[in-house]
C-alpha positions in Angstrom: 112.3 17.7 -132.6 109.4 20.0 -131.7 106.2 18.2 -130.9 104.0 21.1 -129.9 103.9 24.9 -129.5 101.9 26.3 -126.7 100.8 29.9 -127.1 100.6 31.8 -123.8 100.0 35.5 -122.9 103.7 36.4 -122.4 105.2 34.3 -125.1 105.3 30.7 -126.3 106.5 27.4 -125.0 108.0 24.8 -127.3 107.7 21.2 -126.3 110.5 18.9 -127.5 110.4 15.1 -128.1 112.6 14.7 -125.0 109.9 16.6 -123.0 112.1 19.6 -122.6 110.3 23.0 -122.6 111.7 26.0 -124.3 110.2 29.4 -123.4 110.5 32.1 -126.1 109.1 35.5 -127.0 109.0 34.8 -130.8 109.0 31.7 -133.0 109.8 31.3 -136.7 108.5 28.1 -138.3 110.5 27.1 -141.3 109.9 23.3 -141.3 109.5 22.9 -145.0 107.7 20.1 -146.8 108.2 16.5 -147.8 107.4 15.0 -151.2 104.3 12.9 -151.5 105.1 9.3 -152.3 103.2 6.7 -154.3 103.8 3.9 -151.9 104.1 1.2 -154.6 106.5 -1.8 -154.9 109.9 -0.7 -156.3 109.5 2.9 -155.4 111.7 2.9 -152.3 114.2 0.4 -153.7 114.8 2.3 -156.9 114.9 5.8 -155.4 117.7 7.8 -157.0 118.1 4.9 -159.5 115.5 6.2 -161.9 112.8 7.1 -159.3 112.9 10.9 -158.8 110.7 13.5 -157.2 112.1 16.4 -159.1 112.3 16.6 -162.9 113.9 20.0 -162.7 116.8 18.5 -160.6 117.3 15.1 -162.3 115.7 15.4 -165.7 119.0 16.0 -167.6 120.3 12.6 -166.5 117.7 11.0 -168.8 118.3 12.9 -172.0 117.4 10.9 -175.1 115.6 8.2 -173.1 111.9 7.4 -172.4 110.5 8.6 -169.1 107.2 8.6 -167.2 105.7 11.5 -165.2 103.1 10.8 -162.5 100.8 13.7 -161.6 98.0 15.7 -163.2 98.5 19.0 -161.5 100.7 21.9 -162.6 103.9 20.2 -161.3 103.2 17.1 -163.4 102.3 19.1 -166.5 105.4 21.3 -166.2 107.6 18.3 -165.7 106.1 16.6 -168.8 106.7 19.7 -170.9 110.3 20.1 -169.6 111.1 16.4 -170.3 109.5 16.6 -173.7 112.4 18.9 -174.8 115.1 16.3 -174.1 113.5 12.8 -173.7 112.6 10.5 -176.6 109.1 9.9 -175.2 107.2 11.1 -172.2 104.3 9.1 -170.6 102.1 11.4 -168.5 100.2 9.3 -166.0 97.0 11.0 -164.6 94.8 9.2 -162.1 91.7 11.1 -163.0 89.7 11.6 -166.2 91.3 15.0 -166.6 94.2 17.1 -165.4 93.7 19.6 -162.6 96.4 21.9 -163.9 96.1 25.3 -165.5 94.4 25.2 -168.9 97.4 26.9 -170.6 99.6 24.1 -169.5 97.0 21.5 -170.5 96.9 23.0 -174.0 100.7 22.9 -174.4 100.8 19.2 -173.2 98.0 18.3 -175.6 99.8 19.8 -178.5 103.1 18.0 -177.8 103.8 15.1 -180.1 106.3 13.6 -177.6 103.8 13.4 -174.6 101.4 10.4 -174.4 98.7 11.1 -171.8 97.5 8.0 -169.9 94.3 9.2 -168.3 92.5 7.3 -165.5 95.6 5.2 -164.8 97.3 4.6 -161.5 100.9 3.4 -161.0 101.0 0.0 -159.4 104.6 -1.1 -159.6 108.1 0.2 -160.6 110.4 -2.5 -161.9 114.1 -2.9 -162.4 117.0 -4.9 -160.9 119.5 -2.1 -160.4 117.7 0.8 -162.0 114.3 1.6 -163.4 113.4 -0.5 -166.4 109.6 -0.3 -166.6 106.5 1.0 -164.9 103.3 -0.9 -164.5 100.0 1.1 -164.7 96.4 0.1 -164.3 93.3 1.7 -165.7 91.0 2.6 -162.8 87.9 2.2 -164.9 88.6 -1.0 -166.9 91.3 -2.7 -164.9 93.5 -2.9 -168.1 97.2 -3.0 -167.2 100.1 -1.7 -169.2 103.9 -2.0 -168.9 105.7 1.1 -169.9 109.4 0.7 -170.8 111.1 3.8 -169.3 114.4 4.7 -167.8 113.0 7.1 -165.2 109.8 7.9 -163.4 109.3 11.4 -162.0 106.7 11.5 -159.2 105.1 14.9 -159.1 102.0 14.4 -157.0 102.4 17.3 -154.5 104.0 18.2 -151.2 103.1 17.6 -147.6 103.9 20.5 -145.3 105.6 19.6 -142.0 103.0 21.2 -139.8 102.0 18.3 -137.6 103.5 20.0 -134.5 101.8 23.5 -134.9 99.7 24.8 -132.1 96.0 24.9 -131.9 94.6 28.2 -133.2 97.3 28.7 -135.9 95.4 29.1 -139.2 96.3 26.8 -142.0 94.9 26.1 -145.5 93.1 23.0 -146.6 96.5 21.6 -147.5 97.8 22.3 -144.0 100.0 25.1 -145.1 100.5 27.9 -142.6 98.7 31.1 -143.6 101.0 34.2 -143.4 100.6 37.9 -144.3 103.1 40.1 -146.2 105.2 40.3 -143.0 105.4 36.5 -142.5 103.1 36.9 -139.5 100.8 34.0 -138.7 97.4 34.2 -137.1 99.1 34.2 -133.7 101.0 37.2 -132.6 104.7 36.5 -132.3 104.7 33.4 -134.4 106.2 33.8 -137.9 106.6 31.3 -140.7 108.7 31.1 -143.8 109.2 29.0 -146.9 107.5 25.9 -148.3 105.6 25.3 -145.0 103.6 28.4 -145.7 100.9 29.2 -148.2 103.2 31.1 -150.6 102.5 30.0 -154.2 106.1 29.3 -155.5 108.0 26.5 -153.8 111.6 27.3 -154.7 114.8 27.3 -152.7 115.7 30.9 -153.6 112.2 32.2 -152.6 112.3 30.2 -149.3 115.7 31.7 -148.4 114.3 35.2 -149.0 111.2 34.4 -147.0 113.4 33.2 -144.1 115.3 36.5 -144.2 112.0 38.5 -144.2 110.7 36.4 -141.2 113.9 37.0 -139.3 113.7 40.8 -139.9 110.1 40.9 -138.8 110.8 38.8 -135.7 113.6 41.2 -134.8 111.2 44.1 -135.1 108.7 42.3 -133.0 111.2 41.7 -130.2 112.3 45.3 -130.3 
């Protein structure tokens, strides 16, 4: 595990958890992201038993069943629209007064007769003995609580880039994504980055794989 990257004139030094130092001329950072969790009772216990962080991956398992989506951004809206095609009912749980997603997606969600939007609600508990049976939500304005009977809950509240180890001086966005140019070069010469850890718009495996290949080619050119 890399804890730090020290940028020096003639190259870079990687510091590992075991305090080993690795000297190198070039670095490719492809550390990816991790899903943001709700941190509510039942979430960990029922993971992969109805609790999912990817509607695209697991949605088909809940065809003809009621489901809930947590998240008011583009990911949440897209998940709600996808699930509305196969689920019997979709509850879209949004913490704020309005969605932060694109207007075009909001319009499609608002027009769907299968999606019930729960605005100003936060998820407080996920219930079920061996699989998800219901989700408890609470209105952030009134304190009103509801129990939604669902078979799955898809948590689409964003990604956290694994950039805790990056060196000082490496430019990142407000979301801590590493800023790269069209050659996968970061703000520090000789340090490249690829995939979901960067500020590329689309977070998809096929795109990350291509970005990794690009970064390797550019690093090879740099070393040559």
